[in-house]
Structures are given as C-alpha cells and as structure tokens.
PyMOL Python script that loads the backbone (N, CA, C, O; Angstrom):
from pymol import cmd

cmd.read_pdbstr("""\
ATOM      1  N   MET A   1      -8.207  15.869  -1.846  1.00  0.00           N
ATOM      2  CA  MET A   1      -9.279  14.986  -1.354  1.00  0.00           C
ATOM      3  C   MET A   1      -8.615  13.631  -1.205  1.00  0.00           C
ATOM      4  O   MET A   1      -7.842  13.282  -2.097  1.00  0.00           O
ATOM      5  N   SER A   2      -8.837  12.828  -0.168  1.00  0.00           N
ATOM      6  CA  SER A   2      -8.384  11.569   0.043  1.00  0.00           C
ATOM      7  C   SER A   2      -9.338  10.602  -0.530  1.00  0.00           C
ATOM      8  O   SER A   2     -10.555  10.785  -0.480  1.00  0.00           O
ATOM      9  N   VAL A   3      -8.738   9.486  -1.122  1.00  0.00           N
ATOM     10  CA  VAL A   3      -9.354   8.298  -1.533  1.00  0.00           C
ATOM     11  C   VAL A   3      -8.597   6.977  -1.128  1.00  0.00           C
ATOM     12  O   VAL A   3      -7.421   7.020  -0.766  1.00  0.00           O
ATOM     13  N   VAL A   4      -9.226   5.940  -1.193  1.00  0.00           N
ATOM     14  CA  VAL A   4      -8.677   4.695  -0.869  1.00  0.00           C
ATOM     15  C   VAL A   4      -8.135   3.905  -2.101  1.00  0.00           C
ATOM     16  O   VAL A   4      -8.899   3.344  -2.885  1.00  0.00           O
ATOM     17  N   HIS A   5      -6.772   3.890  -2.233  1.00  0.00           N
ATOM     18  CA  HIS A   5      -6.166   3.161  -3.411  1.00  0.00           C
ATOM     19  C   HIS A   5      -6.018   1.723  -3.003  1.00  0.00           C
ATOM     20  O   HIS A   5      -5.657   1.505  -1.847  1.00  0.00           O
ATOM     21  N   GLU A   6      -6.244   0.757  -3.779  1.00  0.00           N
ATOM     22  CA  GLU A   6      -6.108  -0.613  -3.612  1.00  0.00           C
ATOM     23  C   GLU A   6      -4.846  -1.180  -4.366  1.00  0.00           C
ATOM     24  O   GLU A   6      -4.687  -0.791  -5.523  1.00  0.00           O
ATOM     25  N   PHE A   7      -4.024  -1.971  -3.883  1.00  0.00           N
ATOM     26  CA  PHE A   7      -2.839  -2.422  -4.453  1.00  0.00           C
ATOM     27  C   PHE A   7      -2.768  -3.921  -4.178  1.00  0.00           C
ATOM     28  O   PHE A   7      -3.034  -4.350  -3.055  1.00  0.00           O
ATOM     29  N   LYS A   8      -2.398  -4.765  -5.229  1.00  0.00           N
ATOM     30  CA  LYS A   8      -2.045  -6.035  -5.170  1.00  0.00           C
ATOM     31  C   LYS A   8      -0.568  -6.321  -4.846  1.00  0.00           C
ATOM     32  O   LYS A   8       0.281  -5.973  -5.666  1.00  0.00           O
ATOM     33  N   VAL A   9      -0.217  -6.917  -3.734  1.00  0.00           N
ATOM     34  CA  VAL A   9       1.265  -6.876  -3.343  1.00  0.00           C
ATOM     35  C   VAL A   9       1.478  -8.457  -3.019  1.00  0.00           C
ATOM     36  O   VAL A   9       0.680  -9.088  -2.325  1.00  0.00           O
ATOM     37  N   GLU A  10       2.586  -8.994  -3.570  1.00  0.00           N
ATOM     38  CA  GLU A  10       2.852 -10.505  -3.462  1.00  0.00           C
ATOM     39  C   GLU A  10       3.667 -10.457  -2.024  1.00  0.00           C
ATOM     40  O   GLU A  10       4.874 -10.289  -1.853  1.00  0.00           O
ATOM     41  N   MET A  11       2.681 -10.647  -1.101  1.00  0.00           N
ATOM     42  CA  MET A  11       3.095 -10.858   0.478  1.00  0.00           C
ATOM     43  C   MET A  11       2.694 -12.254   0.711  1.00  0.00           C
ATOM     44  O   MET A  11       1.621 -12.756   0.377  1.00  0.00           O
ATOM     45  N   THR A  12       3.864 -12.941   1.440  1.00  0.00           N
ATOM     46  CA  THR A  12       3.704 -14.291   1.853  1.00  0.00           C
ATOM     47  C   THR A  12       3.609 -14.417   3.371  1.00  0.00           C
ATOM     48  O   THR A  12       3.105 -15.421   3.875  1.00  0.00           O
ATOM     49  N   CYS A  13       4.102 -13.379   4.130  1.00  0.00           N
ATOM     50  CA  CYS A  13       4.196 -13.616   5.498  1.00  0.00           C
ATOM     51  C   CYS A  13       4.177 -12.307   6.229  1.00  0.00           C
ATOM     52  O   CYS A  13       4.227 -11.256   5.589  1.00  0.00           O
ATOM     53  N   GLY A  14       4.102 -12.317   7.608  1.00  0.00           N
ATOM     54  CA  GLY A  14       4.011 -11.131   8.353  1.00  0.00           C
ATOM     55  C   GLY A  14       5.191 -10.152   8.165  1.00  0.00           C
ATOM     56  O   GLY A  14       5.026  -8.946   8.350  1.00  0.00           O
ATOM     57  N   GLY A  15       6.397 -10.678   7.792  1.00  0.00           N
ATOM     58  CA  GLY A  15       7.448  -9.870   7.532  1.00  0.00           C
ATOM     59  C   GLY A  15       7.182  -8.939   6.257  1.00  0.00           C
ATOM     60  O   GLY A  15       7.473  -7.744   6.221  1.00  0.00           O
ATOM     61  N   CYS A  16       6.582  -9.666   5.207  1.00  0.00           N
ATOM     62  CA  CYS A  16       6.223  -8.817   4.029  1.00  0.00           C
ATOM     63  C   CYS A  16       5.305  -7.792   4.440  1.00  0.00           C
ATOM     64  O   CYS A  16       5.609  -6.646   4.108  1.00  0.00           O
ATOM     65  N   SER A  17       4.194  -7.968   5.124  1.00  0.00           N
ATOM     66  CA  SER A  17       3.424  -6.960   5.398  1.00  0.00           C
ATOM     67  C   SER A  17       3.919  -5.744   6.203  1.00  0.00           C
ATOM     68  O   SER A  17       3.525  -4.588   6.052  1.00  0.00           O
ATOM     69  N   SER A  18       4.954  -6.231   7.187  1.00  0.00           N
ATOM     70  CA  SER A  18       5.651  -5.324   7.814  1.00  0.00           C
ATOM     71  C   SER A  18       6.505  -4.414   7.096  1.00  0.00           C
ATOM     72  O   SER A  18       6.745  -3.259   7.450  1.00  0.00           O
ATOM     73  N   ALA A  19       6.978  -5.023   6.008  1.00  0.00           N
ATOM     74  CA  ALA A  19       7.962  -4.101   5.272  1.00  0.00           C
ATOM     75  C   ALA A  19       7.020  -3.136   4.434  1.00  0.00           C
ATOM     76  O   ALA A  19       7.419  -2.015   4.118  1.00  0.00           O
ATOM     77  N   VAL A  20       5.772  -3.593   4.086  1.00  0.00           N
ATOM     78  CA  VAL A  20       4.926  -2.488   3.378  1.00  0.00           C
ATOM     79  C   VAL A  20       4.510  -1.382   4.313  1.00  0.00           C
ATOM     80  O   VAL A  20       4.532  -0.201   3.968  1.00  0.00           O
ATOM     81  N   GLN A  21       4.114  -1.815   5.559  1.00  0.00           N
ATOM     82  CA  GLN A  21       3.784  -0.808   6.582  1.00  0.00           C
ATOM     83  C   GLN A  21       4.911   0.075   6.848  1.00  0.00           C
ATOM     84  O   GLN A  21       4.690   1.270   7.046  1.00  0.00           O
ATOM     85  N   ARG A  22       6.047  -0.370   6.871  1.00  0.00           N
ATOM     86  CA  ARG A  22       7.197   0.512   7.164  1.00  0.00           C
ATOM     87  C   ARG A  22       7.494   1.492   6.141  1.00  0.00           C
ATOM     88  O   ARG A  22       7.728   2.643   6.513  1.00  0.00           O
ATOM     89  N   VAL A  23       7.522   1.181   4.788  1.00  0.00           N
ATOM     90  CA  VAL A  23       7.746   2.071   3.761  1.00  0.00           C
ATOM     91  C   VAL A  23       6.704   3.086   3.731  1.00  0.00           C
ATOM     92  O   VAL A  23       7.016   4.251   3.486  1.00  0.00           O
ATOM     93  N   LEU A  24       5.331   2.711   3.987  1.00  0.00           N
ATOM     94  CA  LEU A  24       4.280   3.683   3.876  1.00  0.00           C
ATOM     95  C   LEU A  24       4.324   4.444   5.146  1.00  0.00           C
ATOM     96  O   LEU A  24       3.962   5.619   5.103  1.00  0.00           O
ATOM     97  N   GLY A  25       4.680   3.984   6.165  1.00  0.00           N
ATOM     98  CA  GLY A  25       4.796   4.688   7.458  1.00  0.00           C
ATOM     99  C   GLY A  25       5.747   5.872   7.274  1.00  0.00           C
ATOM    100  O   GLY A  25       5.501   6.913   7.882  1.00  0.00           O
ATOM    101  N   LYS A  26       6.812   5.784   6.482  1.00  0.00           N
ATOM    102  CA  LYS A  26       7.754   6.952   6.220  1.00  0.00           C
ATOM    103  C   LYS A  26       7.101   8.246   5.710  1.00  0.00           C
ATOM    104  O   LYS A  26       7.581   9.363   5.897  1.00  0.00           O
ATOM    105  N   LEU A  27       5.889   7.974   5.005  1.00  0.00           N
ATOM    106  CA  LEU A  27       5.295   9.148   4.463  1.00  0.00           C
ATOM    107  C   LEU A  27       4.575  10.042   5.429  1.00  0.00           C
ATOM    108  O   LEU A  27       4.127  11.133   5.077  1.00  0.00           O
ATOM    109  N   GLY A  28       4.462   9.553   6.705  1.00  0.00           N
ATOM    110  CA  GLY A  28       3.907  10.243   7.796  1.00  0.00           C
ATOM    111  C   GLY A  28       2.312  10.734   7.536  1.00  0.00           C
ATOM    112  O   GLY A  28       1.359   9.965   7.414  1.00  0.00           O
ATOM    113  N   ASP A  29       2.270  11.961   7.490  1.00  0.00           N
ATOM    114  CA  ASP A  29       0.755  12.460   7.489  1.00  0.00           C
ATOM    115  C   ASP A  29       0.135  12.370   6.168  1.00  0.00           C
ATOM    116  O   ASP A  29      -1.073  12.595   6.095  1.00  0.00           O
ATOM    117  N   LYS A  30       0.826  12.056   5.062  1.00  0.00           N
ATOM    118  CA  LYS A  30       0.425  11.948   3.841  1.00  0.00           C
ATOM    119  C   LYS A  30      -0.436  10.734   3.722  1.00  0.00           C
ATOM    120  O   LYS A  30      -1.279  10.627   2.830  1.00  0.00           O
ATOM    121  N   ILE A  31      -0.225   9.851   4.598  1.00  0.00           N
ATOM    122  CA  ILE A  31      -1.074   8.612   4.667  1.00  0.00           C
ATOM    123  C   ILE A  31      -2.121   8.650   5.751  1.00  0.00           C
ATOM    124  O   ILE A  31      -1.756   8.875   6.904  1.00  0.00           O
ATOM    125  N   GLU A  32      -3.571   8.420   5.437  1.00  0.00           N
ATOM    126  CA  GLU A  32      -4.446   8.676   6.458  1.00  0.00           C
ATOM    127  C   GLU A  32      -4.696   7.266   7.229  1.00  0.00           C
ATOM    128  O   GLU A  32      -4.865   7.210   8.447  1.00  0.00           O
ATOM    129  N   ASP A  33      -4.698   6.128   6.367  1.00  0.00           N
ATOM    130  CA  ASP A  33      -4.994   4.921   6.829  1.00  0.00           C
ATOM    131  C   ASP A  33      -4.360   3.826   5.981  1.00  0.00           C
ATOM    132  O   ASP A  33      -4.244   4.047   4.775  1.00  0.00           O
ATOM    133  N   VAL A  34      -3.934   2.660   6.487  1.00  0.00           N
ATOM    134  CA  VAL A  34      -3.479   1.557   5.693  1.00  0.00           C
ATOM    135  C   VAL A  34      -4.113   0.191   6.135  1.00  0.00           C
ATOM    136  O   VAL A  34      -3.967  -0.164   7.305  1.00  0.00           O
ATOM    137  N   ASN A  35      -4.744  -0.516   5.332  1.00  0.00           N
ATOM    138  CA  ASN A  35      -5.347  -1.735   5.655  1.00  0.00           C
ATOM    139  C   ASN A  35      -4.656  -2.839   4.876  1.00  0.00           C
ATOM    140  O   ASN A  35      -4.698  -2.793   3.646  1.00  0.00           O
ATOM    141  N   ILE A  36      -4.078  -3.741   5.442  1.00  0.00           N
ATOM    142  CA  ILE A  36      -3.294  -4.788   4.818  1.00  0.00           C
ATOM    143  C   ILE A  36      -4.038  -6.173   5.199  1.00  0.00           C
ATOM    144  O   ILE A  36      -4.315  -6.526   6.345  1.00  0.00           O
ATOM    145  N   ASP A  37      -4.309  -6.892   3.995  1.00  0.00           N
ATOM    146  CA  ASP A  37      -5.067  -8.113   3.992  1.00  0.00           C
ATOM    147  C   ASP A  37      -3.996  -9.146   3.541  1.00  0.00           C
ATOM    148  O   ASP A  37      -3.718  -9.171   2.342  1.00  0.00           O
ATOM    149  N   LEU A  38      -3.390  -9.973   4.363  1.00  0.00           N
ATOM    150  CA  LEU A  38      -2.299 -10.679   4.008  1.00  0.00           C
ATOM    151  C   LEU A  38      -2.925 -11.875   3.193  1.00  0.00           C
ATOM    152  O   LEU A  38      -2.432 -12.214   2.117  1.00  0.00           O
ATOM    153  N   ASP A  39      -3.875 -12.419   3.660  1.00  0.00           N
ATOM    154  CA  ASP A  39      -4.603 -13.522   3.097  1.00  0.00           C
ATOM    155  C   ASP A  39      -4.915 -13.209   1.518  1.00  0.00           C
ATOM    156  O   ASP A  39      -4.564 -13.999   0.642  1.00  0.00           O
ATOM    157  N   ALA A  40      -5.583 -12.030   1.242  1.00  0.00           N
ATOM    158  CA  ALA A  40      -5.983 -11.506  -0.029  1.00  0.00           C
ATOM    159  C   ALA A  40      -4.809 -11.012  -0.808  1.00  0.00           C
ATOM    160  O   ALA A  40      -4.848 -10.895  -2.033  1.00  0.00           O
ATOM    161  N   ARG A  41      -3.706 -10.707  -0.042  1.00  0.00           N
ATOM    162  CA  ARG A  41      -2.449 -10.058  -0.577  1.00  0.00           C
ATOM    163  C   ARG A  41      -2.869  -8.684  -1.231  1.00  0.00           C
ATOM    164  O   ARG A  41      -2.487  -8.365  -2.357  1.00  0.00           O
ATOM    165  N   THR A  42      -3.678  -7.896  -0.449  1.00  0.00           N
ATOM    166  CA  THR A  42      -4.076  -6.573  -0.888  1.00  0.00           C
ATOM    167  C   THR A  42      -3.644  -5.605   0.172  1.00  0.00           C
ATOM    168  O   THR A  42      -3.454  -5.927   1.345  1.00  0.00           O
ATOM    169  N   VAL A  43      -3.497  -4.370  -0.330  1.00  0.00           N
ATOM    170  CA  VAL A  43      -3.114  -3.199   0.579  1.00  0.00           C
ATOM    171  C   VAL A  43      -3.997  -1.936   0.180  1.00  0.00           C
ATOM    172  O   VAL A  43      -3.916  -1.396  -0.924  1.00  0.00           O
ATOM    173  N   ALA A  44      -4.705  -1.595   1.027  1.00  0.00           N
ATOM    174  CA  ALA A  44      -5.590  -0.360   0.745  1.00  0.00           C
ATOM    175  C   ALA A  44      -4.857   0.689   1.507  1.00  0.00           C
ATOM    176  O   ALA A  44      -4.468   0.516   2.662  1.00  0.00           O
ATOM    177  N   VAL A  45      -4.665   1.894   0.754  1.00  0.00           N
ATOM    178  CA  VAL A  45      -4.186   2.945   1.403  1.00  0.00           C
ATOM    179  C   VAL A  45      -4.955   4.285   1.144  1.00  0.00           C
ATOM    180  O   VAL A  45      -5.158   4.785   0.038  1.00  0.00           O
ATOM    181  N   LYS A  46      -5.347   4.776   2.354  1.00  0.00           N
ATOM    182  CA  LYS A  46      -6.141   6.091   2.127  1.00  0.00           C
ATOM    183  C   LYS A  46      -5.237   7.264   2.199  1.00  0.00           C
ATOM    184  O   LYS A  46      -4.554   7.512   3.193  1.00  0.00           O
ATOM    185  N   SER A  47      -5.252   7.983   1.115  1.00  0.00           N
ATOM    186  CA  SER A  47      -4.282   9.079   1.013  1.00  0.00           C
ATOM    187  C   SER A  47      -4.838  10.128  -0.126  1.00  0.00           C
ATOM    188  O   SER A  47      -5.724   9.814  -0.921  1.00  0.00           O
ATOM    189  N   SER A  48      -4.261  11.295  -0.103  1.00  0.00           N
ATOM    190  CA  SER A  48      -4.475  12.275  -1.144  1.00  0.00           C
ATOM    191  C   SER A  48      -3.390  12.179  -2.195  1.00  0.00           C
ATOM    192  O   SER A  48      -3.412  12.888  -3.201  1.00  0.00           O
ATOM    193  N   MET A  49      -2.399  11.250  -1.936  1.00  0.00           N
ATOM    194  CA  MET A  49      -1.134  11.198  -2.992  1.00  0.00           C
ATOM    195  C   MET A  49      -1.657  10.425  -4.241  1.00  0.00           C
ATOM    196  O   MET A  49      -2.581   9.615  -4.166  1.00  0.00           O
ATOM    197  N   PRO A  50      -0.994  10.736  -5.406  1.00  0.00           N
ATOM    198  CA  PRO A  50      -1.460   9.940  -6.561  1.00  0.00           C
ATOM    199  C   PRO A  50      -1.176   8.577  -6.447  1.00  0.00           C
ATOM    200  O   PRO A  50      -0.161   8.252  -5.830  1.00  0.00           O
ATOM    201  N   ALA A  51      -1.934   7.684  -6.959  1.00  0.00           N
ATOM    202  CA  ALA A  51      -1.727   6.214  -7.120  1.00  0.00           C
ATOM    203  C   ALA A  51      -0.162   5.803  -7.368  1.00  0.00           C
ATOM    204  O   ALA A  51       0.532   5.050  -6.686  1.00  0.00           O
ATOM    205  N   GLU A  52       0.170   6.505  -8.515  1.00  0.00           N
ATOM    206  CA  GLU A  52       1.550   6.146  -9.155  1.00  0.00           C
ATOM    207  C   GLU A  52       2.593   6.369  -7.984  1.00  0.00           C
ATOM    208  O   GLU A  52       3.398   5.457  -7.794  1.00  0.00           O
ATOM    209  N   GLU A  53       2.650   7.378  -7.263  1.00  0.00           N
ATOM    210  CA  GLU A  53       3.561   7.691  -6.246  1.00  0.00           C
ATOM    211  C   GLU A  53       3.523   6.589  -5.182  1.00  0.00           C
ATOM    212  O   GLU A  53       4.543   6.073  -4.726  1.00  0.00           O
ATOM    213  N   LEU A  54       2.194   6.243  -4.794  1.00  0.00           N
ATOM    214  CA  LEU A  54       2.105   5.170  -3.679  1.00  0.00           C
ATOM    215  C   LEU A  54       2.642   3.849  -4.107  1.00  0.00           C
ATOM    216  O   LEU A  54       3.218   3.062  -3.356  1.00  0.00           O
ATOM    217  N   LEU A  55       2.397   3.663  -5.429  1.00  0.00           N
ATOM    218  CA  LEU A  55       3.004   2.388  -6.107  1.00  0.00           C
ATOM    219  C   LEU A  55       4.362   2.295  -6.039  1.00  0.00           C
ATOM    220  O   LEU A  55       4.918   1.252  -5.694  1.00  0.00           O
ATOM    221  N   GLU A  56       5.041   3.453  -6.386  1.00  0.00           N
ATOM    222  CA  GLU A  56       6.492   3.453  -6.294  1.00  0.00           C
ATOM    223  C   GLU A  56       7.064   3.203  -4.781  1.00  0.00           C
ATOM    224  O   GLU A  56       8.091   2.566  -4.549  1.00  0.00           O
ATOM    225  N   VAL A  57       6.340   3.728  -3.921  1.00  0.00           N
ATOM    226  CA  VAL A  57       6.832   3.462  -2.482  1.00  0.00           C
ATOM    227  C   VAL A  57       6.623   2.134  -2.094  1.00  0.00           C
ATOM    228  O   VAL A  57       7.525   1.605  -1.444  1.00  0.00           O
ATOM    229  N   ILE A  58       5.471   1.391  -2.396  1.00  0.00           N
ATOM    230  CA  ILE A  58       5.317   0.029  -2.085  1.00  0.00           C
ATOM    231  C   ILE A  58       6.296  -0.663  -2.772  1.00  0.00           C
ATOM    232  O   ILE A  58       6.885  -1.526  -2.120  1.00  0.00           O
ATOM    233  N   LYS A  59       6.629  -0.498  -3.962  1.00  0.00           N
ATOM    234  CA  LYS A  59       7.658  -1.267  -4.918  1.00  0.00           C
ATOM    235  C   LYS A  59       9.081  -1.189  -4.121  1.00  0.00           C
ATOM    236  O   LYS A  59       9.938  -2.036  -4.372  1.00  0.00           O
ATOM    237  N   LYS A  60       9.299  -0.269  -3.258  1.00  0.00           N
ATOM    238  CA  LYS A  60      10.595  -0.295  -2.603  1.00  0.00           C
ATOM    239  C   LYS A  60      10.722  -1.328  -1.695  1.00  0.00           C
ATOM    240  O   LYS A  60      11.817  -1.540  -1.173  1.00  0.00           O
ATOM    241  N   THR A  61       9.653  -2.070  -1.407  1.00  0.00           N
ATOM    242  CA  THR A  61       9.881  -3.411  -0.617  1.00  0.00           C
ATOM    243  C   THR A  61      10.476  -4.537  -1.438  1.00  0.00           C
ATOM    244  O   THR A  61      10.900  -5.539  -0.862  1.00  0.00           O
ATOM    245  N   GLY A  62      10.524  -4.429  -2.656  1.00  0.00           N
ATOM    246  CA  GLY A  62      10.932  -5.471  -3.683  1.00  0.00           C
ATOM    247  C   GLY A  62       9.927  -6.520  -3.816  1.00  0.00           C
ATOM    248  O   GLY A  62      10.190  -7.619  -4.304  1.00  0.00           O
ATOM    249  N   LYS A  63       8.731  -6.170  -3.367  1.00  0.00           N
ATOM    250  CA  LYS A  63       7.574  -7.170  -3.705  1.00  0.00           C
ATOM    251  C   LYS A  63       6.888  -6.705  -5.081  1.00  0.00           C
ATOM    252  O   LYS A  63       6.820  -5.535  -5.458  1.00  0.00           O
ATOM    253  N   THR A  64       6.454  -7.680  -5.675  1.00  0.00           N
ATOM    254  CA  THR A  64       5.639  -7.438  -7.010  1.00  0.00           C
ATOM    255  C   THR A  64       4.351  -6.701  -6.631  1.00  0.00           C
ATOM    256  O   THR A  64       3.506  -7.210  -5.894  1.00  0.00           O
ATOM    257  N   THR A  65       4.243  -5.539  -7.141  1.00  0.00           N
ATOM    258  CA  THR A  65       3.036  -4.768  -6.788  1.00  0.00           C
ATOM    259  C   THR A  65       2.347  -4.278  -7.973  1.00  0.00           C
ATOM    260  O   THR A  65       3.001  -3.772  -8.885  1.00  0.00           O
ATOM    261  N   THR A  66       1.017  -4.390  -8.039  1.00  0.00           N
ATOM    262  CA  THR A  66       0.285  -3.879  -8.994  1.00  0.00           C
ATOM    263  C   THR A  66      -0.893  -2.884  -8.481  1.00  0.00           C
ATOM    264  O   THR A  66      -1.281  -3.078  -7.328  1.00  0.00           O
ATOM    265  N   TYR A  67      -1.459  -1.909  -9.175  1.00  0.00           N
ATOM    266  CA  TYR A  67      -2.375  -1.000  -8.779  1.00  0.00           C
ATOM    267  C   TYR A  67      -3.740  -1.675  -9.201  1.00  0.00           C
ATOM    268  O   TYR A  67      -3.897  -2.046 -10.364  1.00  0.00           O
ATOM    269  N   VAL A  68      -4.612  -1.812  -8.356  1.00  0.00           N
ATOM    270  CA  VAL A  68      -6.013  -2.324  -8.644  1.00  0.00           C
ATOM    271  C   VAL A  68      -6.911  -1.307  -8.931  1.00  0.00           C
ATOM    272  O   VAL A  68      -7.699  -1.468  -9.864  1.00  0.00           O
ATOM    273  N   GLY A  69      -6.921  -0.155  -8.196  1.00  0.00           N
ATOM    274  CA  GLY A  69      -7.895   1.000  -8.427  1.00  0.00           C
ATOM    275  C   GLY A  69      -8.359   1.573  -7.215  1.00  0.00           C
ATOM    276  O   GLY A  69      -7.833   1.345  -6.126  1.00  0.00           O
ATOM    277  N   VAL A  70      -9.256   2.251  -7.376  1.00  0.00           N
ATOM    278  CA  VAL A  70      -9.812   3.183  -6.196  1.00  0.00           C
ATOM    279  C   VAL A  70     -10.984   2.354  -5.625  1.00  0.00           C
ATOM    280  O   VAL A  70     -11.909   1.991  -6.351  1.00  0.00           O
ATOM    281  N   LYS A  71     -10.922   2.056  -4.273  1.00  0.00           N
ATOM    282  CA  LYS A  71     -11.862   1.289  -3.727  1.00  0.00           C
ATOM    283  C   LYS A  71     -12.980   2.243  -3.036  1.00  0.00           C
ATOM    284  O   LYS A  71     -12.685   3.223  -2.351  1.00  0.00           O
ATOM    285  N   ASN A  72     -14.298   1.819  -3.312  1.00  0.00           N
ATOM    286  CA  ASN A  72     -15.133   2.538  -2.728  1.00  0.00           C
ATOM    287  C   ASN A  72     -15.631   1.966  -1.461  1.00  0.00           C
ATOM    288  O   ASN A  72     -16.460   2.581  -0.790  1.00  0.00           O
TER     289      ASN A  72
END
""", "prot")
cmd.dss("prot")
cmd.show_as("cartoon", "prot")
cmd.util.cbc("prot")
cmd.orient("prot")
C-alpha cells in the first residue's frame, strides 16, 4: 500500500531539489509521486517503500534530511 512520506531536507536552491529528484528517480516504479517544496524545504514521496529506505536514498544527496511523518 502506498502512502505519502514527508521529509525535511536542507535545500537552498534548484540544484539541491534537482539532486533529490535525481536520486529518487533512480528508484523507478517504486516511487509513484514526488512533490518538492523548495521554500518549505520539504519533500513528499508517495511510495510503498519503508520511510527508512527513502530517508537513506535522500541522504545520498549529502543534504541533512529528517523524516517528518506520513502526510494525509
């Protein structure tokens, strides 16, 4: 079952959000949707993957990332 996981990511520019998009894009069809809000520095990922795995993937960007929770 897919849920939307929300993460706080220290993004300061378009390059930062592109890096997040790129690493999540490598997961292919494991990800249903990605919504990046650069101003709020949040990333919402719709996926059936566990939050811990998604967190590790986003951390590959080198950005400080924390898991916020499931977004309704």
